[in-house]
PAFI-578645 format. One record per residue (C-alpha): x, y, z; residue in three letters. Coordinates in steps of 0.2 Angstrom, whole numbers, padded with zeros to 4 digits, always signed. Each point is the difference from the previous one (the first is absolute). Example, Ala and Ser with C-alpha at 12.3 -4.5 7.8 and 13.67 -1.06 7.14 Angstrom:
% residues 2
+0062-0022+0039ALA
+0006+0017-0003SER
//
This chain:
% residues 609
-0090+0019-0039MET
-0007-0012+0012SER
-0012-0014-0004LEU
-0017+0009+0000ASP
-0017-0006-0004SER
+0002+0005-0018ILE
+0013-0013-0002THR
-0010-0013+0010PHE
-0015+0003-0012GLU
+0011-0003-0015ALA
+0008-0015+0007MET
-0016-0007+0006ARG
-0006-0001-0018LYS
+0016-0007-0007GLU
+0001-0013+0014LEU
-0018-0005-0003LEU
+0001-0001-0019ASP
+0015-0011+0002LYS
-0004-0011+0015PHE
-0019-0001+0001LYS
-0004-0019+0003GLU
+0019-0003+0002GLY
+0006-0014+0011LYS
+0011+0004+0015ILE
+0015-0012-0001ILE
+0009+0005+0016SER
+0003+0015+0011LEU
+0017+0005+0006ILE
+0007+0013+0012GLN
+0016+0008-0004THR
+0001+0014+0013LYS
-0010+0004+0016LYS
-0013+0010-0010TYR
+0001-0007-0017LYS
-0010-0014-0007ILE
+0001-0007-0018ILE
-0015-0010-0007ILE
+0005-0012-0014GLU
-0015-0001-0012VAL
-0004-0009-0016LYS
-0012+0010-0010PRO
-0016-0008-0006TYR
+0000-0004-0019LYS
-0014-0009-0008PRO
+0002-0015-0012PHE
+0006+0005-0018ALA
-0012-0003-0015SER
+0009-0017-0003ASN
-0005-0006+0018GLY
+0017+0000+0006ILE
+0003+0010+0016LYS
+0011+0015-0002ASN
+0017-0001+0009LYS
+0000+0012+0015ARG
+0014+0010+0007GLU
+0002+0003+0018THR
+0002+0018+0007PHE
+0005+0008+0016ASN
-0011+0014+0008ILE
+0011+0010+0011HIS
-0009+0009+0015ILE
+0011+0009+0012SER
-0006+0011+0015LEU
+0017+0006+0005ASP
-0002+0018+0005PRO
+0016+0005-0009SER
-0004-0009-0016LEU
-0018-0006-0003PRO
-0002-0010-0015GLU
-0014-0007-0012ILE
+0004-0008-0016TYR
+0002-0017-0009PHE
+0014-0009-0009THR
+0003-0016-0010GLU
+0006-0014+0012LEU
+0019-0002-0004LYS
+0010-0004+0015ASN
-0008-0005+0016ARG
+0004+0012+0014GLN
+0006-0004+0017LYS
-0014-0001+0012THR
-0002+0002+0019ILE
-0012-0009+0011SER
-0013+0008+0011SER
-0017-0005+0008PRO
-0008+0012-0012PHE
+0007-0008-0015LEU
-0004-0018+0006THR
-0018+0005+0002LEU
-0001+0008-0017LEU
+0007-0015-0008GLN
-0012-0011+0009ASN
-0015+0010-0004GLN
+0004+0007-0018LEU
+0011-0012-0009ARG
-0009-0008-0014GLY
-0014+0014+0000GLY
-0006+0011-0013LYS
+0000+0019-0001ILE
-0018+0005-0003LEU
+0001+0019+0001ASP
+0011+0014+0005ILE
-0009+0015+0009GLU
+0006+0018+0003HIS
-0012+0006+0014PRO
-0005+0018+0000ASN
+0016+0005-0010PHE
+0011-0002+0016ASP
+0017-0007+0000ARG
-0007-0018+0003ILE
-0002-0015-0012LEU
-0011-0015+0004HIS
+0005-0016-0008PHE
-0016-0011-0001ILE
+0006-0018+0000ILE
-0010-0017-0001ARG
+0010-0013+0010PRO
+0003-0017-0008TYR
-0010-0014+0006GLN
-0002-0018-0007LYS
-0017-0002+0007PHE
-0014+0012+0003GLY
+0002+0019+0000LYS
+0009+0011+0012LEU
-0004+0018+0004PRO
+0011+0013-0009ASP
+0015+0008+0008LYS
+0005+0018-0001ILE
+0019+0005+0000LEU
+0000+0019+0005VAL
+0016+0010-0004ALA
+0000+0017+0009GLU
+0013+0011-0007PHE
+0000+0013+0014MET
+0019+0003+0003GLY
+0005-0005+0018LYS
-0018-0005+0003HIS
+0000-0011-0015GLY
-0006-0018+0002ASN
-0005-0016-0009MET
-0016-0009+0008ILE
-0008-0016-0005LEU
-0019+0001+0004ILE
-0015-0012-0003LYS
-0015+0004-0011GLU
-0009+0006+0016ASP
+0014+0013+0003LYS
+0007-0010+0015THR
+0019+0002+0001ILE
+0010-0017-0001GLU
+0018+0007+0001THR
+0011+0015-0005ALA
+0018+0005-0003VAL
-0002+0012+0015LYS
-0012-0006+0014LEU
-0006+0015+0010ILE
-0009-0002+0016ASP
-0011+0011+0011PHE
+0015+0007+0010ASN
+0008+0007-0016ILE
-0016+0006-0009ASN
-0017+0002+0008ARG
-0009+0005-0015TYR
+0006-0014-0012ARG
+0006-0017+0006GLU
+0009-0011-0012ILE
-0002-0017+0008MET
-0006-0017-0005PRO
-0019-0001+0003GLY
-0003+0018+0000LYS
-0011+0009-0013LEU
+0011+0009-0013TYR
-0002+0019+0000ILE
+0007+0010-0014PRO
+0012+0014+0004PRO
-0008+0017+0003PRO
-0002+0011-0015SER
+0002+0016+0009GLN
-0016+0008-0008ASN
+0009+0001-0017LYS
-0010+0000-0016LEU
+0001-0013-0014ASN
+0007+0009-0015PRO
-0008-0012-0012LEU
-0018+0005+0007ASN
+0002+0019+0002ILE
-0010+0012-0010THR
+0004+0018-0006ARG
-0010+0007+0015GLU
+0009-0012+0012GLY
+0017+0005-0007PHE
-0004+0019+0002PHE
-0006-0003+0018ASN
+0018-0006+0005ILE
+0006+0017-0003PHE
-0015+0010+0007THR
-0001-0010+0016LEU
+0018+0002+0003SER
+0000+0019-0002ALA
+0005+0003+0018GLU
+0017-0009-0003ASN
+0006+0013-0013LYS
+0019-0004+0001ASP
-0002-0018-0005ILE
+0007-0004-0018THR
-0011-0006-0013LEU
+0008-0017-0002TRP
+0000-0003+0019ARG
-0018+0004+0001LEU
-0004-0012-0015ILE
+0010-0014+0008GLN
-0007+0003+0018ASP
-0018-0001-0007SER
+0000-0015-0012LEU
+0003-0019+0004ILE
+0016-0008-0007GLY
+0008+0015-0008ILE
+0018+0002+0002SER
+0009+0017+0001PRO
+0007-0002-0018GLN
-0017-0004-0007SER
-0008+0015+0009ALA
+0014+0011-0007LYS
-0003-0007-0018GLU
-0019+0006+0001VAL
+0006+0018+0004VAL
+0014+0000-0013LEU
-0011-0006-0014GLN
-0012+0014+0005ALA
+0015+0012-0004ASN
+0001+0005+0018LEU
+0014+0000+0012SER
-0002-0015+0013PRO
+0007+0012+0014GLU
-0014+0013-0004LYS
-0011+0003+0016ASN
-0018-0002+0002LEU
-0002+0019+0003SER
+0008+0004-0017GLU
-0012-0011-0010ILE
-0014+0007-0012SER
-0016-0006-0007GLY
+0010-0003-0017ALA
+0013-0010+0009ASP
-0013-0011+0008LEU
-0007-0004-0017GLU
+0017-0004-0007MET
+0003-0011+0015LEU
-0016-0009-0003TRP
+0004-0003-0018THR
+0017-0007+0004SER
-0007-0011+0014PHE
-0015-0007-0010ASN
+0012-0004-0015ARG
+0011-0010+0011ILE
-0014-0009+0009VAL
-0008-0004-0017THR
+0016-0008-0005ASN
+0001-0010+0016ILE
-0018-0006-0003LYS
+0003-0005-0018ASN
+0017-0008+0005TYR
+0009+0012-0011ASN
+0017+0001+0008PHE
+0017+0005-0006LYS
+0013-0008+0011PRO
+0017+0007+0000ALA
+0017+0000+0009LEU
+0010+0016+0002PHE
+0019-0002+0002SER
+0014+0012+0002ASP
+0009+0002-0018PRO
+0017-0001+0008LEU
-0001-0013+0014SER
-0014-0010-0008LYS
-0008-0002+0017THR
-0019+0000+0002ILE
-0006+0017+0007LYS
-0019-0002-0002ALA
-0013-0010-0008TRP
-0018+0003-0005SER
-0015-0011-0005ILE
-0010+0015-0007ILE
+0006+0013-0013ASP
+0013+0011+0009SER
+0007+0017-0004ILE
+0010+0002+0017GLN
+0017-0007-0006PHE
+0006+0009-0016PRO
+0018-0001+0005LYS
+0000-0019+0001TYR
+0001-0013-0013HIS
-0017-0008-0002MET
-0002-0019-0004GLN
-0018-0005-0004THR
-0009-0017+0001PHE
-0015-0008-0008ASN
-0007-0006+0017ASP
+0001+0004+0018THR
+0008-0017+0006ASN
+0015+0002-0012SER
+0003+0017+0007CYS
-0001-0006+0018LEU
+0010-0015-0004GLN
+0014+0010-0007SER
-0001+0012+0014LEU
+0001-0012+0015PHE
+0013-0011-0008ILE
+0011+0016-0002GLU
-0004+0006+0017LEU
+0005-0017+0007GLU
+0016+0001-0009LYS
+0003+0017+0007GLU
-0003-0006+0017ARG
+0012-0014-0002GLU
+0013+0012-0007ILE
-0003+0012+0015LEU
+0001-0015+0012SER
+0016-0006-0007MET
+0007+0017-0001GLN
-0003+0003+0019ASN
+0007-0017+0003LYS
+0016+0003-0010LEU
+0002+0018+0007ASP
-0001-0007+0018GLN
+0012-0014-0003ILE
+0013+0011-0009ILE
-0001+0015+0013ARG
+0001-0012+0014LYS
+0015-0010-0006ASN
+0009+0016-0006MET
-0001+0007+0017LEU
+0006-0017+0007LYS
+0015-0002-0012ILE
+0006+0018+0003ASN
-0001-0003+0018ASN
+0011-0015-0001LYS
+0012+0008-0012ILE
+0002+0015+0013SER
+0002-0013+0014ASP
+0014-0009-0010CYS
+0009+0017-0003GLN
+0000+0004+0018LYS
+0007-0017+0005LYS
+0014+0002-0013LEU
+0004+0017+0007GLU
+0001-0009+0017GLU
+0011-0014-0008VAL
+0012+0013-0007LYS
+0003+0006+0018ASN
+0003-0017+0007CYS
+0019+0004+0003GLU
-0005+0012+0014LYS
-0007-0015+0010TYR
+0017-0009-0002LYS
+0009+0016+0005ILE
-0011+0003+0015SER
+0003-0018+0006GLY
+0019+0001-0002GLU
+0000+0017+0010LEU
-0010-0008+0014ILE
+0013-0014+0001LYS
+0014+0012+0000ALA
-0008+0009+0015ASN
-0007-0015+0010LEU
+0010+0006+0016SER
-0008+0017+0000SER
-0018-0005-0003ILE
-0011-0005+0014LYS
-0016-0009-0001ARG
-0015+0012+0000GLY
+0009+0013-0011ASP
-0011+0006-0014ARG
+0015+0006-0011GLU
+0018+0002-0002ILE
+0010+0014-0008VAL
+0016-0006-0007THR
+0013+0004-0014ILE
-0005-0008-0017ASN
+0017-0009-0004TYR
-0007-0006-0016TYR
-0003+0018-0007SER
+0015+0010-0008PRO
-0005+0015+0010ARG
+0000-0009+0017GLN
-0016+0010+0006GLU
-0010-0004+0015ASN
-0015-0012-0002ILE
-0015-0004+0011THR
-0005-0018+0000VAL
-0018-0004+0007PRO
+0000-0014+0013LEU
-0014-0011+0007ASN
+0001+0003+0019ASP
-0007-0017+0004LYS
+0014-0009-0009LEU
+0018-0002+0005THR
+0014+0009-0010PRO
+0004-0016-0009LEU
-0018-0005-0004GLU
-0002+0018-0008ASN
+0015-0004-0011ALA
-0007-0017-0005ARG
-0017+0009-0004LEU
+0009+0012-0012TYR
+0010-0014-0009PHE
-0016-0010-0002LYS
-0009+0015-0008LYS
+0015+0002-0011TYR
+0000-0018-0006ARG
-0020-0001-0002LYS
+0000+0017-0010THR
+0015-0005-0011LYS
-0008-0017-0004ASP
-0017+0008-0005SER
+0008+0011-0013PHE
-0001-0012-0014GLN
-0018-0006+0005ILE
-0006+0018+0001ILE
+0008+0005-0017PHE
-0009-0015-0009GLU
-0016+0005+0008GLN
+0001+0018-0006LEU
+0005-0006-0017LYS
-0016-0012+0000ASN
-0011+0014+0006HIS
+0006+0012-0013LYS
-0003-0013-0014LEU
-0018-0004+0007ARG
-0003+0019+0001LEU
+0005+0002-0019ALA
-0012-0014-0004GLN
-0014+0008+0010LEU
+0003+0017-0008THR
-0001-0008-0018GLY
-0017-0008+0004LEU
-0006+0017+0008GLN
+0005+0009-0017LYS
-0009-0014-0010LEU
-0015+0002+0012TYR
-0001+0018-0003GLU
+0001-0002-0019GLN
-0013-0015-0001GLU
-0012+0005+0014SER
-0015+0000-0011ASN
+0002-0018-0007SER
-0006-0014+0010LEU
+0010-0014-0009PRO
+0016+0011+0003ASN
-0004+0003+0018LEU
-0003-0019+0003LEU
+0017-0003-0008LYS
+0008+0013+0012ILE
-0008-0009+0015TYR
+0006-0017-0006ASP
+0018+0007-0001ASN
-0002+0008+0017LEU
-0006-0018+0006THR
+0015-0008-0008LYS
+0012+0012+0008LEU
-0008-0003+0017GLY
-0007+0018+0002TRP
-0018-0007-0001ALA
-0008-0016+0007LYS
-0006-0014-0011LYS
-0018-0005+0002ALA
+0003-0017+0009THR
-0013-0014+0000ALA
-0008-0003+0017PRO
+0008-0014+0009LEU
-0010-0016+0001LYS
-0008-0002+0017LYS
+0005-0016+0008PRO
-0013-0013+0001LYS
-0010+0001+0016LYS
-0001-0015+0011GLU
-0016-0011-0003LYS
-0007+0003+0017ASN
-0001+0019-0004ARG
-0012-0004-0014LEU
-0012-0009+0012VAL
-0015+0011+0003PRO
-0009+0002+0017VAL
-0014-0012+0004LYS
-0016+0003+0009TYR
-0015-0011+0005ILE
-0017+0009-0001SER
-0013-0002+0013LYS
-0009-0012-0012ASP
+0016-0011-0002GLY
+0005+0006-0017TRP
+0019+0003-0004GLU
+0004+0018-0005ILE
+0018+0004-0006TYR
+0008+0018-0001LEU
+0015+0006-0009GLY
+0010+0014+0009LYS
+0011+0005-0015ASN
+0000+0000-0019ASN
+0010-0017-0001LEU
-0012-0008+0013GLN
-0015+0007-0010ASN
+0006-0008-0016ASP
+0004-0016+0008PHE
-0017-0001+0009LEU
-0010+0005-0016THR
+0009-0010-0013PHE
+0008-0015+0009LYS
-0010-0004+0015LEU
-0017+0005-0005ALA
-0012-0011-0011SER
-0012+0007-0013GLY
-0016-0001+0011ASN
+0008+0008+0015ASP
-0007+0017+0005THR
+0012+0014-0003TRP
-0001+0017+0009LEU
+0009+0017-0002HIS
-0004+0018+0006ALA
-0006+0009-0016LYS
+0012+0012-0009ASN
+0013+0001+0013ILE
+0015-0010+0005GLN
-0002-0014+0013GLY
+0000-0018+0004SER
-0007-0014-0011HIS
-0012-0011+0010ILE
-0005-0018-0005ILE
-0015-0010+0008ILE
+0004-0018-0004LYS
-0015-0009-0008ASN
-0008-0015+0009LYS
-0007-0008-0016GLY
-0016+0003-0010SER
-0011-0007+0014LYS
+0004+0014+0013GLN
-0004+0018-0004SER
+0011+0014+0008LEU
-0008+0007+0016PRO
-0003+0018+0000LEU
+0008+0002+0017ASP
+0016-0007-0007THR
-0001+0011-0015LEU
-0001+0015+0011ILE
+0014-0006+0011GLN
+0011-0001-0015ALA
-0005+0017-0007ALA
+0004+0007+0017ASN
+0018-0007-0002LEU
+0001+0007-0018ALA
-0006+0017+0006ALA
+0012+0001+0015TYR
+0015-0006-0009PHE
-0001+0014-0013SER
+0004+0018-0002LYS
-0018+0004+0003ALA
+0000-0007+0018LYS
-0002+0018+0008LYS
-0016+0003-0010ASP
-0017-0001+0008ASP
-0006-0013-0014LYS
+0010-0010-0012VAL
-0007-0007-0016LEU
+0007-0018-0002VAL
-0002-0009-0017ASP
-0002-0019+0000TYR
-0001-0013-0014THR
+0006-0018-0004LEU
+0018-0002-0002LYS
-0002-0006-0018LYS
-0005+0017-0005HIS
+0016+0008+0007VAL
+0014+0002-0014LYS
+0017+0007+0000LYS
+0005+0011-0014PRO
+0015-0004-0010LYS
+0016+0007+0008LYS
-0010+0008+0014ALA
+0010+0002+0017ARG
-0003-0011+0015PRO
-0017+0002+0008GLY
-0008+0008-0015MET
-0016-0008-0007VAL
-0015+0003-0010ILE
-0017-0008+0003TYR
-0018-0001-0006SER
-0017-0006+0005GLN
+0003+0008+0017GLU
-0013+0006+0013LYS
+0002+0013+0013GLY
-0002+0000+0019LEU
+0001+0016+0011TRP
+0009-0004+0016ILE
+0002+0010+0016LYS
+0016-0008+0008ILE
-0003-0009+0016ASP
+0016-0003+0009LEU
-0008-0011+0013GLU
-0006-0011-0013GLU
+0017-0002-0008ILE
+0008-0003+0017ARG
-0012-0014+0004SER
+0004-0009-0016MET
+0011-0016+0003LYS
+0017+0003-0007LYS
+0010-0016-0006ILE
+0019+0002+0000SER
+0008-0008-0015GLN
+0018-0006-0003LYS
//
């Protein structure tokens, strides 16, 4: 069963019950499409006036098309995080904020987290974190209270989607509902209309018609409606009777009533023999009588167990594929080496024939001429004294041919012991690899055992160790020096052309009251306008020139217009353990810039040593 809207409705309530007014401690990104929100639930003061101790929880939200997730866990071990511009902006905007509400608009596969940002003074407008669980079209979008988009995991411009742009500054448009009905609002008459209005499509199955007509209903849930009406899910619309429609309505209405009353029966269904999870359901299910059913008191516990188990299965499958590839590849390689050694040993066994060929050439030097390709002579070294043909190199003299055969004889004879030792070593390594292969086949469903096998393969040299990245040599100091410009008003403007220069410029060279600029939500250069003191205010022309540089030296340089943020350098911070060039900033203002190349060329550039 996929994550459908029944699951989202159940999770919405449990998340809201647990985390309403909860404080966002941090946000981390563990995968490209997975965000974890660290939250401390709100707890009032106890009767004795002492504030209750609050535990920290993780809300897991994954939009990965292969495994979408929504559940929460207690914070135990902090997970490894990756960096991205999207995460940086989320941390800047939402860290310290409160979760006011969680909405499930129109019963679609979408959740809206309404968050009030943290602000020491005054009040900031609420933010909305939108999680769209739409398979390969899934997205996570941060929007303002007025529905204007600030950022998204996947930015989508006009060239990709003309109907629905997901870009900063654009108005947020929900995904199209495809004219489906909200199952929570449908009446008996509306339900019957689904079947009467589709009378022309007689071959469609009952469960498919239900799924196609209602928002957020998965195939499994649609089949459950039909099964609980004592009908076959594969029954066609042409075969349905009035009595069947009544039973379908009764079944559907019962399930919808349970959803509205939050009366769920979460369960996992696993294979009795392999113990692997085969299905799961939030509503009461009768589809899986052959499987073992494990029930849960709440939806989150069910999903937590499900996704943790599925993640383990993915890790096992990944390690199985890795080990299988290593073993098969090296089996082929070692068998080829053994075969090669055996061929060489056969050649070594015949090394005496090279010596005989050389001796026979020496015995017949007077009868051999340069340019002969072979000689036929009596083999004096054979008891039968038969004739033998000895191949010759026609470009060599007879004596040089004899020396060539003697050289091959000595080389082949000397290599015998080396090849024999190599063959012995290869067979020993093959036996070790075969033993690990048998162990792998016996323990292929246990991740700890698979990791042990991989460790043994690493120790024996069959698999590479994960090596720590080499430390980069320190760059020369002049490589950190940013580019310097002089504006038409005589103000100094500095530009960093790489991440190291950006860090050096912003956190070493710049002062707190200098003006800092950067293209919004996209990679680019840091720009600093040096402050001339409190008595001189920054000219607008200089600000526009600096914004032109920020826009041009960014990945948005080909756009018609580029939004450039500017703020004082003292409002720019570097997150802990962030990579070079990554910063977060606040109290910024925006400036839309149409890049003027002539303006940039006209600026005076100062070379620095």
